[in-house]
N, C-alpha and C positions, 0 to 999 in steps of 0.2 A: 706260388709263394704260400708260404704258412704265416698267418697272423692270428695276434689272441684279440679276441672281440672287447668290446666296452659294454659289455653286459654284467652286470653283477648277479642276475638271478640264478639262484643255485650255487653261488661261490660261497666258500667258507672263509672271510678274513678275520684278522685281528689287528686291532692299533694299539700301540703302545707308545704312551705319551709321558715325556718328562713333565714334571710341576715347577722343576726350577725355571725362571722366567715366563711365569704361568701367563703373565699380561699378552706373551706371545702365543705361547703355546695353546693355550684355549681358543683363538682364532683358528690356528691350524687344524685342531680337532673338529670344531663346528664346520670347517668348510669341508674336511674328510667327511665326515657323518652327512651331509647334505649332499656330497657328489656319490655318495654310496646309494642313498634314495634316490637321485635323479637316475642312476644307473639301473634301478629296478632291484636293488638289494632288498632283502629281506631283514627285518631287525634282528630275529632270531639267529640269524648267521654273520652276524658283527658282533665281536666281542672288544671291548674297551679296558686296557690295564693302565693304571697310573703308575710310575715310579718318580723316586725323588731327583733325579737328574740324568743327564745324557749318558754319562758313564753306566748307569744302571740299564740302559738300552738293550744292549746287546746280549745280556745274560738272561732278560726276562724274553727277550724275542726267542731266544735258543730252544727255551723251555715249550714256550708255546709251539714253535716249528716244528718240535721234538715228538708233541704230544699226537700228532697225527690226525689233529681237530682243524686245522688250518690250511688252505691252499697259498696263501701270504701273509704275510706279516708286516705291516706298516707302522716305521718307527718315526715318532714325530718328537721335533726338540728344537731348542734355540739356544745358540752359545754365542755371547758377546763378548768382543774382545775388551779386556781389561787393560791393568797397567802393567801388567806381569806378562810372562812366558807362558802361563798356566791356560790359556785359551789355546795357544798352539798344541798342548800336549793333549787336552781334552777333546778337541776337534780331531785331532788325529787318532786318536784311539778310539774314539766314539765311531768315527768311519770304517778304521779298519774292523772293528768287533762286529758291527752291521753286515760289513763285506764278509766275514770267514761264517758267519751263522748261514747265509745262504751258502756257500761254497759247501760247508761241511753237511748242512742238511738236505742240501737242494729245495728247498723252499724259499722262494723269493722272497728276500727281506728288504724291504724299500727304505732308501735313505732320505727320509723328510725332515732333516735337520737343518735346521737354518743355522748359518755360522756368518757372522755380521760384524763389521767393526764398531758399528754405531747401535742404536736402539731404533733410529731413524730409517736404517736400510732393513732392521728386521720388520719394521711396522709396513714397508714397503713390499716387503716379500710374504707379509703374512695377510695381504688383501689390500693395502693402500692404494697401491698405482701398479704392481707388478704380477697381479693375479696371487694365488694363495699356495704356497709351499705344500700344505694338507693335502688340499684338492688334486692337486697333480700326483703327491706321492699316492693317493689313493686310487687315481687314474692308472697310474702305472701298476699298481699291485694286480689290480683286477684284470689288466691286459695282459700281464705275468701269468696268472694264474689260468687264465684261458689258454693262453699259449702253451702252457705245459700241459694242460689237459690233452690238447690237440698232438701234443709230441708224443 
């Protein structure tokens, strides 16, 4: 059985984080960076880029994946349901875009975007009760980078 290891030393990873709902996304970013450090990642091998909102994650991730400098791209954001159908469109297009980047480039592009009905749910997924989606996304990215290296 081939598995990716949870060791970041030597891996080159990018994090693309949305500023929209920054109260949540900042918590995701901090958890991702802390996880990177705990896995032995070197500061110079981690690049963080901020974008305005969730819809900008995919195009930025694509540019980074195509650069050849990164073995995984972690996309972090938070989409909260409002009073209109806008939430559904943004969430669906963001997920599709991030998936397409991974499929087209062959670089793992990890969906670390919280989609929540309420701010309370988002807070829980950003570390209050249910772990932290940012740290979990970073773990997945490192594991996939190492797995693809093995293949």
